[in-house]
C-alpha positions as CSV (number, residue, x, y, z in Angstrom):
1,M,9.1,18.7,54.1
2,H,11.7,16.0,53.9
3,V,14.8,16.4,51.6
4,A,17.3,13.8,50.7
5,I,20.7,15.0,49.6
6,C,22.0,12.3,47.2
7,L,25.5,11.8,45.8
8,L,27.0,9.1,43.7
9,T,30.7,8.2,44.2
10,M,33.3,5.9,42.8
11,H,37.0,5.7,43.6
12,R,37.2,9.4,44.7
13,P,37.9,9.2,48.5
14,D,39.3,12.7,48.7
15,G,36.3,14.2,46.8
16,L,33.8,12.1,48.9
17,R,35.5,13.4,52.1
18,D,35.3,17.0,50.9
19,V,31.7,16.9,49.8
20,L,30.6,15.3,53.1
21,R,32.5,18.0,55.0
22,G,30.7,20.6,52.9
23,I,27.3,19.0,53.7
24,A,28.3,19.0,57.4
25,A,28.8,22.7,57.1
26,L,25.4,23.5,55.5
27,V,23.1,26.0,57.1
28,P,20.1,23.8,58.3
29,P,16.9,24.9,56.6
30,A,14.0,25.8,58.8
31,D,11.1,23.4,59.1
32,V,12.8,20.8,56.9
33,T,14.1,17.4,57.8
34,V,17.2,16.2,55.9
35,E,18.9,12.9,55.2
36,V,22.1,12.2,53.2
37,V,22.2,9.3,50.8
38,V,25.6,8.1,49.5
39,V,25.6,5.5,46.7
40,D,29.0,3.9,45.9
41,N,29.2,2.5,42.4
42,D,32.2,0.4,43.4
43,P,31.2,-3.2,44.0
44,D,34.0,-3.4,46.6
45,G,32.5,-0.5,48.6
46,S,35.7,1.4,48.7
47,G,34.0,4.6,50.0
48,R,32.5,2.9,53.1
49,S,35.4,3.9,55.4
50,V,35.3,7.5,54.2
51,V,31.5,7.8,54.9
52,A,32.0,6.1,58.3
53,A,34.6,8.6,59.3
54,Q,32.7,11.7,58.1
55,A,29.1,10.7,59.1
56,P,29.4,11.6,62.8
57,S,30.2,15.2,61.8
58,V,27.0,15.6,59.7
59,R,24.0,16.8,61.6
60,W,21.6,14.6,59.6
61,P,21.4,10.8,59.1
62,V,23.8,9.5,56.5
63,S,23.1,6.2,54.7
64,Y,25.6,4.3,52.6
65,E,24.6,2.0,49.8
66,V,26.6,0.0,47.2
67,E,25.3,-0.2,43.7
68,P,27.3,-3.0,42.1
69,Q,26.0,-2.5,38.6
70,R,28.4,-0.1,36.9
71,G,26.9,3.0,35.3
72,I,25.9,6.4,36.5
73,P,22.1,5.9,36.0
74,H,22.1,2.8,38.1
75,G,23.7,4.7,40.9
76,R,21.3,7.6,40.6
77,N,18.3,5.3,40.5
78,R,19.5,3.5,43.6
79,A,19.9,6.8,45.4
80,V,16.4,8.0,44.4
81,D,15.0,4.6,45.5
82,V,16.6,5.0,49.0
83,A,15.2,8.5,49.2
84,R,11.8,7.5,48.1
85,R,11.6,4.7,50.6
86,G,12.7,7.1,53.3
87,G,9.8,9.4,52.6
88,A,11.6,12.2,50.8
89,D,9.5,14.9,49.2
90,L,12.5,16.4,47.4
91,V,15.9,15.2,46.2
92,A,19.0,17.4,46.0
93,F,21.8,16.0,43.9
94,I,25.5,16.9,44.2
95,D,28.6,15.2,42.8
96,D,31.6,13.7,44.6
97,D,34.0,16.2,43.1
98,E,32.1,19.2,44.4
99,V,31.6,21.2,47.6
100,P,28.4,23.1,48.4
101,D,28.4,26.6,49.7
102,P,27.0,26.7,53.3
103,S,23.8,28.3,52.1
104,W,23.4,25.9,49.1
105,L,20.4,23.9,50.3
106,V,18.7,26.9,51.8
107,E,18.9,28.8,48.5
108,L,17.6,25.9,46.5
109,L,14.6,25.5,48.8
110,E,14.0,29.3,48.9
111,A,13.9,29.4,45.0
112,R,11.5,26.5,45.0
113,A,9.2,28.2,47.6
114,V,9.2,31.5,45.6
115,T,8.6,30.0,42.2
116,G,6.9,26.7,42.8
117,A,9.2,25.1,40.2
118,D,9.5,21.4,39.9
119,V,13.3,21.6,39.3
120,V,15.7,24.2,40.7
121,T,19.4,24.3,39.7
122,G,22.3,26.6,40.2
123,P,25.9,27.5,39.4
124,V,28.8,25.1,39.4
125,L,32.1,27.1,39.7
126,P,35.5,25.5,38.8
127,V,38.3,25.2,41.3
128,F,41.5,24.0,39.8
129,D,43.9,21.6,41.5
130,D,46.8,23.3,39.8
131,P,46.9,26.8,38.3
132,P,45.5,26.5,34.7
133,P,47.5,27.7,31.7
134,P,46.5,31.1,30.3
135,W,44.8,29.6,27.3
136,V,42.4,27.7,29.5
137,V,41.4,30.8,31.4
138,A,41.1,32.9,28.3
139,G,38.9,30.3,26.6
140,G,36.6,29.8,29.6
141,F,36.6,26.1,28.8
142,F,35.5,25.2,32.3
143,D,33.0,28.1,32.8
144,R,29.3,27.2,32.8
145,P,26.6,29.6,31.8
146,R,24.8,31.7,34.5
147,Y,21.4,33.3,34.4
148,A,19.4,35.9,36.3
149,D,18.2,34.6,39.7
150,L,14.8,32.8,39.6
151,S,14.7,32.9,35.8
152,P,13.1,30.0,33.9
153,I,15.6,27.8,32.0
154,H,15.3,24.8,29.7
155,Y,17.9,22.4,31.2
156,A,19.6,21.2,34.4
157,R,22.3,18.9,35.6
158,T,22.5,16.6,38.6
159,S,25.6,18.3,39.7
160,N,23.6,21.0,41.5
161,V,19.8,20.5,41.5
162,L,16.7,20.1,43.6
163,I,13.9,17.9,42.2
164,G,10.4,17.1,43.4
165,M,9.9,13.5,44.1
166,P,6.8,13.1,41.9
167,L,9.1,13.7,38.8
168,L,11.4,11.0,40.0
169,A,8.9,8.4,41.1
170,D,6.8,8.1,37.9
171,P,7.7,6.6,35.5
172,W,10.3,4.4,37.2
173,P,13.3,4.3,36.9
174,P,13.8,8.0,36.5
175,F,17.3,7.8,34.9
176,D,17.5,5.9,31.7
177,V,20.0,3.0,32.1
178,R,20.6,2.9,28.3
179,F,23.0,5.8,28.9
180,G,25.2,3.6,31.1
181,L,28.7,5.2,31.0
182,N,27.7,7.9,28.6
183,G,26.8,10.4,31.3
184,G,23.8,11.7,29.4
185,D,21.1,10.2,31.6
186,D,20.5,13.5,33.4
187,T,20.3,15.4,30.1
188,H,17.7,12.8,29.0
189,F,15.8,13.1,32.3
190,F,15.5,16.9,32.4
191,L,14.5,17.1,28.7
192,R,11.8,14.5,29.3
193,V,10.3,16.2,32.3
194,R,10.5,19.6,30.6
195,L,8.7,18.2,27.6
196,G,6.1,16.8,30.0
197,G,5.4,20.3,31.4
198,A,7.8,20.5,34.4
199,A,9.0,24.0,35.3
200,L,12.8,24.5,35.7
201,V,14.3,27.7,37.4
202,W,17.7,29.0,38.1
203,A,18.9,29.8,41.7
204,D,22.0,31.9,41.2
205,R,22.9,32.0,44.9
206,A,22.8,28.2,45.3
207,L,26.6,27.8,44.7
208,V,28.6,24.7,44.3
209,T,32.3,24.5,43.5
210,E,33.7,21.7,41.3
211,R,37.3,20.4,41.6
212,V,39.1,20.3,38.3
213,P,42.0,17.8,38.4
214,A,45.1,18.2,36.4
215,S,44.1,15.3,34.2
216,R,41.3,17.4,32.7
217,I,43.5,20.2,31.7
218,S,44.3,18.9,28.3
219,V,43.1,19.4,24.7
220,R,42.3,15.7,24.5
221,W,39.8,15.9,27.4
222,L,38.2,19.1,26.3
223,V,37.6,17.7,22.8
224,R,36.2,14.5,24.1
225,R,33.9,16.3,26.5
226,A,32.6,18.5,23.6
227,Y,32.0,15.4,21.4
228,R,30.1,13.7,24.2
229,R,27.9,16.7,24.8
230,G,26.9,16.8,21.1
231,N,26.5,13.0,21.1
232,T,24.2,13.0,24.1
233,L,22.0,15.8,22.8
234,S,21.3,14.0,19.5
235,L,20.7,10.6,21.3
236,C,18.1,12.4,23.5
237,L,16.5,13.9,20.4
238,R,16.3,10.5,18.8
239,D,14.5,9.1,21.8
240,L,12.2,12.0,22.8
241,Q,11.7,14.3,19.8
242,D,12.4,12.2,16.8
243,T,11.0,13.6,13.6
244,W,12.7,14.0,10.2
245,P,12.4,17.8,10.3
246,R,14.2,17.8,13.7
247,R,16.8,15.4,12.5
248,L,17.5,17.6,9.5
249,R,17.8,20.7,11.7
250,R,20.2,18.9,14.0
251,L,22.2,17.8,11.0
252,G,22.4,21.4,9.8
253,A,23.5,22.4,13.3
254,S,26.2,19.8,13.1
255,V,27.5,21.1,9.8
256,G,27.4,24.6,11.1
257,H,29.4,23.8,14.2
258,V,32.0,21.9,12.2
259,L,32.4,24.7,9.7
260,G,32.4,27.4,12.4
261,G,35.0,25.4,14.3
262,L,37.2,25.1,11.2
263,G,36.9,28.8,10.7
264,T,37.9,29.5,14.3
265,M,40.9,27.2,14.0
266,A,42.1,29.2,11.0
267,T,42.5,32.2,13.3
268,A,44.9,30.3,15.5
269,L,47.9,32.1,13.9
270,W,47.0,35.2,15.8
271,G,44.5,33.8,18.3
272,G,46.9,31.3,19.7
273,R,46.1,28.1,21.4
274,R,42.8,29.4,22.8
275,A,41.5,29.8,19.3
276,A,42.8,26.5,18.2
277,V,41.2,24.6,21.0
278,T,38.0,26.6,20.7
279,G,37.8,25.5,17.1
280,L,38.6,21.9,17.9
281,T,35.9,21.7,20.5
282,K,33.3,23.2,18.1
283,V,34.3,20.6,15.5
284,A,34.0,17.9,18.1
285,Y,30.6,19.1,19.3
286,G,29.3,19.1,15.7
287,G,30.7,15.6,15.1
288,G,29.0,14.4,18.3
289,L,25.7,15.8,17.1
290,A,26.1,13.9,13.9
291,S,27.2,10.6,15.5
292,G,24.3,10.8,18.0
293,L,21.9,11.1,15.1
294,L,23.3,7.7,13.8
295,G,22.7,6.1,17.2
296,I,26.4,5.9,18.0
297,R,27.1,6.2,21.8
298,Y,30.3,7.5,23.4
299,D,31.0,6.2,26.9
300,E,33.0,9.1,28.5
301,Y,32.8,7.8,32.0
302,R,34.9,4.6,31.5
303,T,37.7,6.8,32.8
304,I,37.4,8.3,36.3
305,H,39.2,11.7,36.7
306,G,40.3,12.8,40.1
307,R,40.3,9.3,41.6
């Protein structure tokens, strides 16, 4: 079995250094060969020196590629292509603002061996650069859902995932370049393969931590992120499950989130800033659902946080 650990980077030298150090500290899985594929989405190759400095400490081969065409799906497709040409059976994705737990890869592979799933994903836990204000902690705005270990789930993200190469190799390219700087190409990919019959499972012990820079600790960022999430989901629906009944149900969900958000905002007099921001993000999410139904795209990743 051959596994390629793939990560996309752009203008995050500190994050790239940390994730490579985390990969260097991984427990080596038994009877598995591993390679590391770094794809830099900066045409100037600004991450090259970081990779050159860290590669000697990694026990496995590390390749560095530059993908000059801007956009997350272009970088991910380039990484998969390198892994495919290298004979990889499985691809593990991690981001350049994350650090894997030493047992991360072993846990992903173990979950796959036990369940036979096509896709295995796990938790991403926030680590803040600066102590967050109380309203951020109380609202759990950076907390992601967790599930029972080895339970079937209906979605995944490329921030912590193991994927069988057959799902990535056909059709080609696996990540839809129409999503460009939107950041929804992984949502589209995992929805597409699930609708095609792929099995997705949760590996609760395959831990990854994600750096949360101070620039993300703002109401503006949280509202924009909620809007993009809703926007992406509706864009995917239009492309993969587009029927008028589904559109009407999604429109109803949009209205429900907006009204529910307004109701939550009304409790801010006693619920404080946490309630106000929770309501705002619900309204933004509902607005994103509606805008996606109209085919409007929001390119969140024009701005790079933590650079």
